[in-house]
N, C-alpha and C positions, 0 to 999 in steps of 0.2 A: 440561581436562574439559568435556564438553558439558553444557548445561542439561538438566534432565529434560524440561521443557516450554517451547516457544517459541510465544507468541501473537502472530499477525498482526493488528494493529488494536488501538487503545486507546480504543475507545468503550465503552459499557455492557456488551456481550457479552464483549468481550475482557478487560475488567477483573474481570468477575464470574467468568470462567474462571481468571483469574490468582490471585484470592484463594482460590478453592475449591481449586485444586492446592496453593497454599501451606499452605492449612490441613491437608492430608494430607502435609505434609513435603516437597514437591517443590520443587526450584529452578526458578524461572520467569523468563523475560525476555519483555517485552512490546516489540514493535517497531511503531512507528507515527509518524504525524505528530503536531504539537502538538495536544493535545485541544482548544485554543481555537479550532481551525480547524473543529471539527465543526459541522454544521448545528444539533444540539442545544444547542450552546453559545449560540446566538443566540436560541433560544426564550425569549419573554418570560414565559410562564407554562405549567406542565405540570399539567394537573388530572386526569389519568387514571392516575397511579401510585398504587398502593395505600397509604393512610396518609400520604402526604405531598403532598396538594394544594396547588396555589398557588406551589409552588417555581419558580424560573427554571431553564432548562437549564444555565446556568452554575454555579448553586448546586449542582446535582445532580452535574455532571461534576467539580466541584471537591472534593465529598464522596467521590466514587468513587476519585478520585486520591489523597487523603489516606488513605483505607482501604487502597488497595494499597501505598502507601509505608509504612504502618505494620506491613504484612505482610511487609515486605522484599522485594517484588517488585522486579527491576531492570527499567530501561527503556533502550531504544535508539532514538534519533530517526533516521528514515530510511525509505525504501521499500524493501521486500522485492522484489528483481526476478525471482528464481526460486528454487524449492526442489528439491533433488535427494535422493532417498533411495538409501542404500547401506548395506548390511549392518546394519540397525536403527539407523542414524543418519540424521537430516535435516540437510542442509547448506543454510542460508540465505543466499542472496547479498544483501548490503545495500550498495548502491553498489559500492565496490571492495573492501569487507570481507566477512568471513564470520562467522556464528554457527552452532553446532550445536547440536542437541536430539534427544532420543529420540522426542519426539511433538510434533506441532504442532496448534494450534487456529487455524483460519481464522475471523477475525471482522473481515472486510474492509468490511462494509457493502455498500452497492449501489454498484458501480463504474459511473458513468454515462460515456456518450459511446462512439460507435462508432470503430472503427479508421479512420484516413485512407486515402483511396485511395493505393495505392502503399507503405503501410506494411509489409503483409506481404512484398510482393514485394522490397523493399530491405532488409529486416531483415539486419543483418550486413554490408550493402554500401553504408553510408551512412545507415542509421536507427539511432539509438541511444536508450537510455532512461537513460544514466548519464553525466553530464558528467566525473566525476572517474575513471570507468573509461576512457572512450576518448578523452578531450579531447586527450591528448599526440599521438595519431595524426593531429591536424589542425592543429597549430601552424603559423602562417603561411598557413592557408587558410581560405576563406569557409565559415562554419557558420551554421545558423538554429537559435535556441533557440525552440520553441514552448511558452509557459509555461502549464501547467494546474495548477501546484501552488504552494502559498506560498512554498516555497524556491526556485522557479525563477529569479528575479532573482539569488540568491546564486550559484546555479550557473552563470548566464550571465556574472557578474563573474569567477568563477573561469576560465572559458574565455578571456575577454578578458585576464586576467593572465597566462596561459601562453602568449600570443601568437596566439590564434585570431582571425579577423576575424569578430566576432559581429554578427548582427542578431537582434533580439527581436521575437517575434510572440506577441500575447495579445489577449483580448477587452477588457481594461481597461489603461490605462496603469499599468505596474509601479511599486512603490515600492522604493527603494533600488537601482535600477539605475544603474550608472556612466553619467555624462553622455556619454561617448565611445561607448556602444553605441545605434544607432539603433533606435527602436521603430516597429513597424508594426502597426496595428490589424487583427486577423484577420478574415477573411471565410470564404469557402469555400476550404478548403485541399486541396491535392493534392501529393503528393511524385512528382517526375517525375525521369528519368533514363535512362541506356542501360546499359552494364554496371553502373554504381553510380549513386548520386544525383548529381544535377547542379543541381537547384533545388528550391525549395518554390514552388508556385504559389499566390498568395494573391489570389482573385478572378481578375482579368485580369493581374495583374503576376507576374513570375517573380523571386524572389530567388535569385541565384546561391548554391550551397551544395554542398559536398562531404560534408557530414554535416547531418542534421536531427535535433536532439535533442529528443524528445518527453518532456516532464517532467511526468507526471500525478501526482495525489495518490497514486493506488494502482493496481496492476496487476490486471487481471481474473484470477480464480481459475484459469482454465485456461491463462493465460500462465505463472502459477507452477508449475502442475502440469498437464502436457498431457493425462494420462490421468484427470484427476479427472472423475466422472460428474456431469452436470447434468440437471435436468428440462427440459421442452420450453420453459418459460418463461425458462431461463437461471439459475434459481437451483441452488445446489448440492444434490444428492441426499444425504440423510442417513438414518439409522435413529433409533430411540428413543433410542439413547446418543449421538446427534449425531456418529456414525462416518460417514465416506464410504467409497467403494469401495476406498480406498487404505489399508492398514494403518498405523495410527500417525497418521492424518491425521483431525481433527475439524473440525466447522465449528458456527457458532452466530451468532444475530443475523440482521440484515437479509439477508446473503447466503444464507440457506436458504429465504427466502420470506416471503409474506405471513403475518400482518399486520405491517407495519413499525411496531412499537410497542415502547416502552421495556420493559414488562413481559415481553414475548416475549423480548426480547434478553438481559435479565438472568437469566431462567429457563433459557434454552437455554445461556447461558454457564455456569451453575452445573453442568448436566448434562455439557457437554463437558469442564469442568475436572476434575470427578469421573471421568469415563470415561477421559480422558488419563492421570490419575494411576494408575488401575487397569491400564491398558495398559503404563505404565512398570514397575509392580510385576510384571507377567506377564513382562516382558523380563528383569527382574533374577532372577526365579525359574526361568527356563527354562534 
């Protein structure tokens, strides 16, 4: 049985949407990274949240998480790679696994960072976003992991464990990487190849690779749903009910635009959670 609602992102907007959907009796799963990796978690003091001045970001996020757990919200760790809608059901690809829901709330925050040169050109021909999905295709072959997410070293270790010849590239030396995997400090990156990927260029150095695994914390919304409408500034277009141009797809928080503030995120999450619950009710009654 699918969930009624899947929420992509476990920050303030996502958890607000989740608890408000649960308050209306809907089954909810939140898919996202560890909330302790959120920039808000590292905030030493939050003074502009009504009635709760002086709390740390960690205190706020931990309270949100406890609230959601008390409402029996389900949680799935991982990155959503794409969402496909078919006959009233949304299929969310999470690594090599799948979750289904009748409605989705996008609460992805601001996905920073542009695509690398060559990324679009070689997608599916040596560019991958999922080590567990595609790693077996490259056993015994050279691959490069570009680590931009907290769990990237773990995925690199997985690739090494199944027999890939792994090189790890990131801005900072990773923690937890097995000693057998060489680390290269990232600079200007470019994916190069012919019919498929042949190397990752790091500055003036080329690292041979038949696949480059780009492991970001989150995917841009239009990578998840290519037909999703965006504003000129790249934020998701929503109406007053936080609905997007796609039926059953709602959005809340920083991904919908300025101001990038906690109060806005939780308020939009409330509206999106209620609207998604109403949408599920309409599906059930149709």
